[in-house]
Residue, then its C-alpha position, 0 to 999 in steps of 0.5 A: m374234363d372227361r364224363r365222370e369229372v363233368f358228372d361230379k361237377v354238376k352233382t356238386h353244383l346242383l346239391a349245393q345250390g339246392k334250387p333251380a335257376y329261373s328267369f324272373d320277370d319285372d313282376g317277379l314271376a318265374s318265366g322258365c329254367m335258364y342255363h344262367g338265370n338272372t339271379g345268378l343261379k345256373c342250371a345243371i349244364g349252365c354250371l359248366i359254361p363260364s360266363y365268357h362263353y355264355t350267351t342268351e341265344i342258348e336259352g330255351k335250347g336243349v343240351d343236344s342242340l348244336a349251339v350248346c354242343a358247340i359251346l361245350k365242345d369249346i370248353g373241353v366237355p365231351t359232346d359224344a352221344a352217351s355224354v349228351e344223354m347223361y346231360q339230358e338226364l341231369q338237366e331234367i333233374h334240374d328242370v323237372v324234379d323237386p329239389d328235395n329229390w335231387a340227391e336220390r335222382i342224381d344217385e340213380i343217374e350215377e349208377q346208370f352211367f357209371g355203375e355205381s354211386r359214390 
């Protein structure tokens, strides 16, 4: 999978899911963004990680961490500096941006990294 394919997969995933992946405690309160949430949702980078490669040990770690990059590398996702920078931008959309604004921000990232928006 090259960087463009990764971007397209994450874009499709986020726009289809339409809400962030959170973990919820026993009282139903959101406790933070998750790569794989306990409700079945996945974050921008979590959608790239198959269940058989997922471990809760990556929760709370950035996409630039050794643990997350090792998993991405194992599954054939580029982990060069420019790719990781793009993943951080996509992850920030998931974690910080209101879902109503995801499409616009994703288009901005697409233009930033590929010079165009499809």
